[in-house]
PDB file as gemmi writes it, atoms N, CA and C in Angstrom:
CRYST1    1.000    1.000    1.000  90.00  90.00  90.00 P 1                      
ATOM      1  N   MET A   1       0.883  -1.210   0.121  1.00  0.00           N  
ATOM      2  CA  MET A   1       0.067  -0.071  -0.073  1.00  0.00           C  
ATOM      3  C   MET A   1       0.947   1.248  -0.005  1.00  0.00           C  
ATOM      4  N   TYR A   2       0.483   2.229  -0.736  1.00  0.00           N  
ATOM      5  CA  TYR A   2       1.125   3.404  -0.929  1.00  0.00           C  
ATOM      6  C   TYR A   2       0.176   4.519  -0.159  1.00  0.00           C  
ATOM      7  N   ARG A   3       1.033   5.367   0.303  1.00  0.00           N  
ATOM      8  CA  ARG A   3       0.323   6.747   1.270  1.00  0.00           C  
ATOM      9  C   ARG A   3       0.938   7.859   0.731  1.00  0.00           C  
ATOM     10  N   PHE A   4      -0.047   8.772  -0.037  1.00  0.00           N  
ATOM     11  CA  PHE A   4       0.520  10.301  -0.415  1.00  0.00           C  
ATOM     12  C   PHE A   4      -0.460  11.147   0.056  1.00  0.00           C  
ATOM     13  N   LEU A   5       0.192  12.338   0.277  1.00  0.00           N  
ATOM     14  CA  LEU A   5      -0.126  13.556   0.638  1.00  0.00           C  
ATOM     15  C   LEU A   5      -0.951  14.522  -0.508  1.00  0.00           C  
ATOM     16  N   ILE A   6      -2.175  14.640  -0.409  1.00  0.00           N  
ATOM     17  CA  ILE A   6      -2.655  15.485  -1.350  1.00  0.00           C  
ATOM     18  C   ILE A   6      -3.053  16.806  -0.871  1.00  0.00           C  
ATOM     19  N   VAL A   7      -3.003  17.864  -1.840  1.00  0.00           N  
ATOM     20  CA  VAL A   7      -3.446  19.331  -1.412  1.00  0.00           C  
ATOM     21  C   VAL A   7      -4.691  19.654  -2.182  1.00  0.00           C  
ATOM     22  N   ILE A   8      -5.796  19.913  -1.719  1.00  0.00           N  
ATOM     23  CA  ILE A   8      -7.083  20.349  -2.091  1.00  0.00           C  
ATOM     24  C   ILE A   8      -7.268  21.872  -1.915  1.00  0.00           C  
ATOM     25  N   GLU A   9      -7.447  22.613  -3.016  1.00  0.00           N  
ATOM     26  CA  GLU A   9      -7.541  24.157  -3.086  1.00  0.00           C  
ATOM     27  C   GLU A   9      -8.687  24.449  -3.504  1.00  0.00           C  
ATOM     28  N   LYS A  10      -9.403  25.327  -3.095  1.00  0.00           N  
ATOM     29  CA  LYS A  10     -10.668  26.081  -3.831  1.00  0.00           C  
ATOM     30  C   LYS A  10     -10.213  27.106  -4.927  1.00  0.00           C  
ATOM     31  N   ALA A  11     -10.809  27.007  -5.757  1.00  0.00           N  
ATOM     32  CA  ALA A  11     -10.540  27.639  -7.077  1.00  0.00           C  
ATOM     33  C   ALA A  11     -11.819  28.597  -7.218  1.00  0.00           C  
ATOM     34  N   ASN A  12     -11.834  28.991  -8.581  1.00  0.00           N  
ATOM     35  CA  ASN A  12     -13.165  29.925  -8.884  1.00  0.00           C  
ATOM     36  C   ASN A  12     -14.013  28.732  -9.375  1.00  0.00           C  
ATOM     37  N   GLY A  13     -14.967  28.423  -8.678  1.00  0.00           N  
ATOM     38  CA  GLY A  13     -16.006  28.054  -8.935  1.00  0.00           C  
ATOM     39  C   GLY A  13     -15.893  26.373  -8.782  1.00  0.00           C  
ATOM     40  N   ASN A  14     -14.737  25.971  -8.528  1.00  0.00           N  
ATOM     41  CA  ASN A  14     -14.555  24.426  -8.383  1.00  0.00           C  
ATOM     42  C   ASN A  14     -13.364  24.249  -7.278  1.00  0.00           C  
ATOM     43  N   TYR A  15     -13.119  23.195  -7.295  1.00  0.00           N  
ATOM     44  CA  TYR A  15     -11.798  22.673  -6.414  1.00  0.00           C  
ATOM     45  C   TYR A  15     -10.861  22.041  -7.311  1.00  0.00           C  
ATOM     46  N   SER A  16      -9.622  22.018  -7.265  1.00  0.00           N  
ATOM     47  CA  SER A  16      -8.407  21.334  -7.664  1.00  0.00           C  
ATOM     48  C   SER A  16      -7.276  20.752  -6.787  1.00  0.00           C  
ATOM     49  N   ALA A  17      -6.920  19.688  -7.037  1.00  0.00           N  
ATOM     50  CA  ALA A  17      -5.872  19.221  -5.909  1.00  0.00           C  
ATOM     51  C   ALA A  17      -4.709  18.656  -7.058  1.00  0.00           C  
ATOM     52  N   TYR A  18      -3.577  18.327  -6.138  1.00  0.00           N  
ATOM     53  CA  TYR A  18      -2.446  17.863  -6.679  1.00  0.00           C  
ATOM     54  C   TYR A  18      -1.694  17.016  -5.593  1.00  0.00           C  
ATOM     55  N   CYS A  19      -0.770  15.901  -5.963  1.00  0.00           N  
ATOM     56  CA  CYS A  19       0.035  15.689  -5.052  1.00  0.00           C  
ATOM     57  C   CYS A  19       1.419  15.987  -5.163  1.00  0.00           C  
ATOM     58  N   PRO A  20       2.044  16.770  -4.077  1.00  0.00           N  
ATOM     59  CA  PRO A  20       3.415  16.903  -4.162  1.00  0.00           C  
ATOM     60  C   PRO A  20       4.583  15.988  -4.556  1.00  0.00           C  
ATOM     61  N   ASP A  21       4.201  14.718  -4.326  1.00  0.00           N  
ATOM     62  CA  ASP A  21       5.197  13.476  -4.447  1.00  0.00           C  
ATOM     63  C   ASP A  21       4.986  12.827  -5.833  1.00  0.00           C  
ATOM     64  N   LEU A  22       3.854  13.370  -6.574  1.00  0.00           N  
ATOM     65  CA  LEU A  22       3.937  12.839  -7.841  1.00  0.00           C  
ATOM     66  C   LEU A  22       3.412  13.891  -8.996  1.00  0.00           C  
ATOM     67  N   PRO A  23       4.524  14.591  -9.198  1.00  0.00           N  
ATOM     68  CA  PRO A  23       4.553  15.598 -10.105  1.00  0.00           C  
ATOM     69  C   PRO A  23       3.775  14.979 -11.253  1.00  0.00           C  
ATOM     70  N   GLY A  24       2.631  16.078 -11.609  1.00  0.00           N  
ATOM     71  CA  GLY A  24       1.552  15.867 -13.063  1.00  0.00           C  
ATOM     72  C   GLY A  24       0.379  15.309 -12.259  1.00  0.00           C  
ATOM     73  N   CYS A  25       0.405  14.661 -11.210  1.00  0.00           N  
ATOM     74  CA  CYS A  25      -0.813  13.996 -10.825  1.00  0.00           C  
ATOM     75  C   CYS A  25      -1.788  15.031 -10.249  1.00  0.00           C  
ATOM     76  N   VAL A  26      -3.068  15.400 -10.939  1.00  0.00           N  
ATOM     77  CA  VAL A  26      -3.724  16.489 -10.731  1.00  0.00           C  
ATOM     78  C   VAL A  26      -4.988  15.920 -10.674  1.00  0.00           C  
ATOM     79  N   ALA A  27      -5.940  16.556 -10.070  1.00  0.00           N  
ATOM     80  CA  ALA A  27      -7.648  16.300 -10.617  1.00  0.00           C  
ATOM     81  C   ALA A  27      -8.575  17.490  -9.886  1.00  0.00           C  
ATOM     82  N   THR A  28      -9.816  17.710 -10.692  1.00  0.00           N  
ATOM     83  CA  THR A  28     -10.628  18.811 -10.025  1.00  0.00           C  
ATOM     84  C   THR A  28     -12.053  18.081  -9.867  1.00  0.00           C  
ATOM     85  N   GLY A  29     -12.857  19.067  -9.361  1.00  0.00           N  
ATOM     86  CA  GLY A  29     -14.079  18.659  -9.117  1.00  0.00           C  
ATOM     87  C   GLY A  29     -15.053  19.968  -8.792  1.00  0.00           C  
ATOM     88  N   LYS A  30     -16.189  19.760  -8.629  1.00  0.00           N  
ATOM     89  CA  LYS A  30     -17.094  20.767  -8.267  1.00  0.00           C  
ATOM     90  C   LYS A  30     -17.112  20.638  -6.785  1.00  0.00           C  
ATOM     91  N   THR A  31     -17.338  19.732  -6.042  1.00  0.00           N  
ATOM     92  CA  THR A  31     -17.132  20.085  -4.745  1.00  0.00           C  
ATOM     93  C   THR A  31     -15.610  19.358  -4.005  1.00  0.00           C  
ATOM     94  N   HIS A  32     -15.573  19.629  -2.810  1.00  0.00           N  
ATOM     95  CA  HIS A  32     -14.192  19.088  -1.953  1.00  0.00           C  
ATOM     96  C   HIS A  32     -14.570  17.700  -2.035  1.00  0.00           C  
ATOM     97  N   ASP A  33     -15.168  16.892  -1.917  1.00  0.00           N  
ATOM     98  CA  ASP A  33     -15.518  15.687  -1.695  1.00  0.00           C  
ATOM     99  C   ASP A  33     -15.424  14.926  -2.991  1.00  0.00           C  
ATOM    100  N   GLU A  34     -15.906  15.587  -4.105  1.00  0.00           N  
ATOM    101  CA  GLU A  34     -15.637  14.934  -5.569  1.00  0.00           C  
ATOM    102  C   GLU A  34     -14.382  15.258  -5.922  1.00  0.00           C  
ATOM    103  N   THR A  35     -13.619  16.038  -5.548  1.00  0.00           N  
ATOM    104  CA  THR A  35     -12.202  16.415  -5.674  1.00  0.00           C  
ATOM    105  C   THR A  35     -11.265  15.394  -5.158  1.00  0.00           C  
ATOM    106  N   GLU A  36     -11.647  15.088  -4.070  1.00  0.00           N  
ATOM    107  CA  GLU A  36     -10.963  14.381  -3.156  1.00  0.00           C  
ATOM    108  C   GLU A  36     -10.985  12.539  -3.884  1.00  0.00           C  
ATOM    109  N   ARG A  37     -12.265  12.393  -4.199  1.00  0.00           N  
ATOM    110  CA  ARG A  37     -12.500  11.235  -4.785  1.00  0.00           C  
ATOM    111  C   ARG A  37     -11.890  11.120  -6.138  1.00  0.00           C  
ATOM    112  N   ASN A  38     -11.982  12.164  -6.842  1.00  0.00           N  
ATOM    113  CA  ASN A  38     -11.075  11.994  -8.558  1.00  0.00           C  
ATOM    114  C   ASN A  38      -9.650  12.185  -8.031  1.00  0.00           C  
ATOM    115  N   MET A  39      -9.108  13.030  -7.002  1.00  0.00           N  
ATOM    116  CA  MET A  39      -7.808  12.563  -6.690  1.00  0.00           C  
ATOM    117  C   MET A  39      -7.009  11.390  -6.307  1.00  0.00           C  
ATOM    118  N   HIS A  40      -8.135  10.666  -5.756  1.00  0.00           N  
ATOM    119  CA  HIS A  40      -7.693   9.170  -5.201  1.00  0.00           C  
ATOM    120  C   HIS A  40      -7.508   8.394  -6.539  1.00  0.00           C  
ATOM    121  N   GLU A  41      -8.725   8.417  -7.421  1.00  0.00           N  
ATOM    122  CA  GLU A  41      -8.397   7.783  -8.622  1.00  0.00           C  
ATOM    123  C   GLU A  41      -7.333   8.228  -9.416  1.00  0.00           C  
ATOM    124  N   ALA A  42      -7.077   9.417  -9.503  1.00  0.00           N  
ATOM    125  CA  ALA A  42      -5.912   9.845 -10.113  1.00  0.00           C  
ATOM    126  C   ALA A  42      -4.460   9.289  -9.885  1.00  0.00           C  
ATOM    127  N   VAL A  43      -4.304   9.449  -8.482  1.00  0.00           N  
ATOM    128  CA  VAL A  43      -3.196   8.684  -7.616  1.00  0.00           C  
ATOM    129  C   VAL A  43      -3.179   7.372  -7.771  1.00  0.00           C  
ATOM    130  N   GLU A  44      -4.294   6.432  -7.885  1.00  0.00           N  
ATOM    131  CA  GLU A  44      -4.189   5.083  -8.346  1.00  0.00           C  
ATOM    132  C   GLU A  44      -3.793   4.765  -9.692  1.00  0.00           C  
ATOM    133  N   MET A  45      -4.256   5.592 -10.747  1.00  0.00           N  
ATOM    134  CA  MET A  45      -4.077   5.763 -12.054  1.00  0.00           C  
ATOM    135  C   MET A  45      -2.544   5.656 -12.254  1.00  0.00           C  
ATOM    136  N   HIS A  46      -2.117   6.808 -11.660  1.00  0.00           N  
ATOM    137  CA  HIS A  46      -0.690   7.146 -11.682  1.00  0.00           C  
ATOM    138  C   HIS A  46       0.462   6.065 -11.055  1.00  0.00           C  
ATOM    139  N   ILE A  47       0.011   5.474 -10.052  1.00  0.00           N  
ATOM    140  CA  ILE A  47       0.822   4.693  -9.483  1.00  0.00           C  
ATOM    141  C   ILE A  47       0.946   3.255 -10.465  1.00  0.00           C  
ATOM    142  N   GLN A  48      -0.463   2.855 -10.976  1.00  0.00           N  
ATOM    143  CA  GLN A  48      -0.393   1.889 -11.907  1.00  0.00           C  
ATOM    144  C   GLN A  48       0.357   1.885 -13.138  1.00  0.00           C  
ATOM    145  N   GLY A  49       0.109   3.145 -13.657  1.00  0.00           N  
ATOM    146  CA  GLY A  49       1.010   3.418 -14.702  1.00  0.00           C  
ATOM    147  C   GLY A  49       2.364   3.431 -14.433  1.00  0.00           C  
ATOM    148  N   MET A  50       3.136   3.746 -13.473  1.00  0.00           N  
ATOM    149  CA  MET A  50       4.235   3.855 -13.249  1.00  0.00           C  
ATOM    150  C   MET A  50       4.937   2.304 -12.994  1.00  0.00           C  
ATOM    151  N   LEU A  51       3.950   1.493 -12.374  1.00  0.00           N  
ATOM    152  CA  LEU A  51       4.464  -0.093 -12.069  1.00  0.00           C  
ATOM    153  C   LEU A  51       4.437  -0.742 -13.601  1.00  0.00           C  
ATOM    154  N   GLY A  52       3.210  -0.228 -14.267  1.00  0.00           N  
ATOM    155  CA  GLY A  52       3.159  -0.802 -15.516  1.00  0.00           C  
ATOM    156  C   GLY A  52       4.588  -0.604 -16.575  1.00  0.00           C  
ATOM    157  N   ASP A  53       5.255   0.402 -16.219  1.00  0.00           N  
ATOM    158  CA  ASP A  53       6.370   1.147 -17.046  1.00  0.00           C  
ATOM    159  C   ASP A  53       7.396   0.775 -16.365  1.00  0.00           C  
ATOM    160  N   ASN A  54       7.199  -0.009 -15.312  1.00  0.00           N  
ATOM    161  CA  ASN A  54       8.775  -0.582 -14.464  1.00  0.00           C  
ATOM    162  C   ASN A  54       9.255   0.649 -13.856  1.00  0.00           C  
ATOM    163  N   LEU A  55       8.665   1.745 -13.508  1.00  0.00           N  
ATOM    164  CA  LEU A  55       9.429   2.997 -12.818  1.00  0.00           C  
ATOM    165  C   LEU A  55       9.299   2.981 -11.431  1.00  0.00           C  
ATOM    166  N   PRO A  56      10.009   3.258 -10.520  1.00  0.00           N  
ATOM    167  CA  PRO A  56      10.160   3.216  -9.127  1.00  0.00           C  
ATOM    168  C   PRO A  56       9.153   4.373  -8.550  1.00  0.00           C  
ATOM    169  N   ILE A  57       8.502   3.767  -7.750  1.00  0.00           N  
ATOM    170  CA  ILE A  57       7.307   4.742  -6.922  1.00  0.00           C  
ATOM    171  C   ILE A  57       8.106   5.529  -6.194  1.00  0.00           C  
ATOM    172  N   PRO A  58       7.797   6.818  -6.198  1.00  0.00           N  
ATOM    173  CA  PRO A  58       8.608   7.576  -5.115  1.00  0.00           C  
ATOM    174  C   PRO A  58       8.108   7.590  -3.750  1.00  0.00           C  
ATOM    175  N   GLU A  59       9.290   7.917  -2.881  1.00  0.00           N  
ATOM    176  CA  GLU A  59       8.881   7.790  -1.685  1.00  0.00           C  
ATOM    177  C   GLU A  59       7.920   8.894  -1.402  1.00  0.00           C  
ATOM    178  N   SER A  60       7.112   8.789  -0.301  1.00  0.00           N  
ATOM    179  CA  SER A  60       6.183   9.912   0.296  1.00  0.00           C  
ATOM    180  C   SER A  60       6.868  10.754   0.972  1.00  0.00           C  
ATOM    181  N   VAL A  61       7.383  11.841   0.948  1.00  0.00           N  
ATOM    182  CA  VAL A  61       8.290  12.756   1.750  1.00  0.00           C  
ATOM    183  C   VAL A  61       7.535  14.210   2.060  1.00  0.00           C  
ATOM    184  N   ALA A  62       6.491  14.548   1.250  1.00  0.00           N  
ATOM    185  CA  ALA A  62       5.727  15.819   1.732  1.00  0.00           C  
ATOM    186  C   ALA A  62       4.955  15.644   2.872  1.00  0.00           C  
ATOM    187  N   VAL A  63       4.658  16.734   3.698  1.00  0.00           N  
ATOM    188  CA  VAL A  63       4.183  16.902   4.764  1.00  0.00           C  
ATOM    189  C   VAL A  63       3.558  18.317   4.716  1.00  0.00           C  
ATOM    190  N   ALA A  64       2.570  18.350   5.608  1.00  0.00           N  
ATOM    191  CA  ALA A  64       1.727  19.631   5.754  1.00  0.00           C  
ATOM    192  C   ALA A  64       1.451  19.873   7.313  1.00  0.00           C  
ATOM    193  N   GLU A  65       1.443  21.343   7.212  1.00  0.00           N  
ATOM    194  CA  GLU A  65       1.236  21.884   8.685  1.00  0.00           C  
ATOM    195  C   GLU A  65       0.542  23.106   8.831  1.00  0.00           C  
ATOM    196  N   TYR A  66      -0.210  23.325   9.817  1.00  0.00           N  
ATOM    197  CA  TYR A  66      -1.042  24.571  10.107  1.00  0.00           C  
ATOM    198  C   TYR A  66      -0.116  25.276  11.160  1.00  0.00           C  
ATOM    199  N   ILE A  67       0.139  26.617  10.957  1.00  0.00           N  
ATOM    200  CA  ILE A  67       0.671  27.415  11.792  1.00  0.00           C  
ATOM    201  C   ILE A  67      -0.137  28.594  12.018  1.00  0.00           C  
ATOM    202  N   ALA A  68      -0.173  29.158  13.311  1.00  0.00           N  
ATOM    203  CA  ALA A  68      -0.939  30.128  13.674  1.00  0.00           C  
ATOM    204  C   ALA A  68       0.079  31.343  13.995  1.00  0.00           C  
ATOM    205  N   VAL A  69      -0.517  32.509  13.430  1.00  0.00           N  
ATOM    206  CA  VAL A  69       0.226  33.800  13.351  1.00  0.00           C  
ATOM    207  C   VAL A  69      -0.575  35.018  13.846  1.00  0.00           C  
ATOM    208  N   ALA A  70      -0.050  35.599  14.664  1.00  0.00           N  
ATOM    209  CA  ALA A  70      -0.887  36.827  15.152  1.00  0.00           C  
ATOM    210  C   ALA A  70      -0.789  37.865  14.278  1.00  0.00           C  
ATOM    211  N   ALA A  71      -1.878  38.372  13.923  1.00  0.00           N  
ATOM    212  CA  ALA A  71      -1.644  39.751  12.971  1.00  0.00           C  
ATOM    213  C   ALA A  71      -1.736  41.090  13.823  1.00  0.00           C  
TER     214      ALA A  71                                                      
END                                                                             
């Protein structure tokens, strides 16, 4: 099993997502949930394609943190 961080961002009228550890692996959707589902599919397809091409699967190294800043 592979585990990757995905980033989901609100855009103008929809959402978009990407995986920092899998360049080029992106997805969009009308809602956050739809985008998350589409990104799950995109990551699966990306990994399957890499395995099919005998390419190494990159190690998941991206992390995300929230920080608090006083303004």
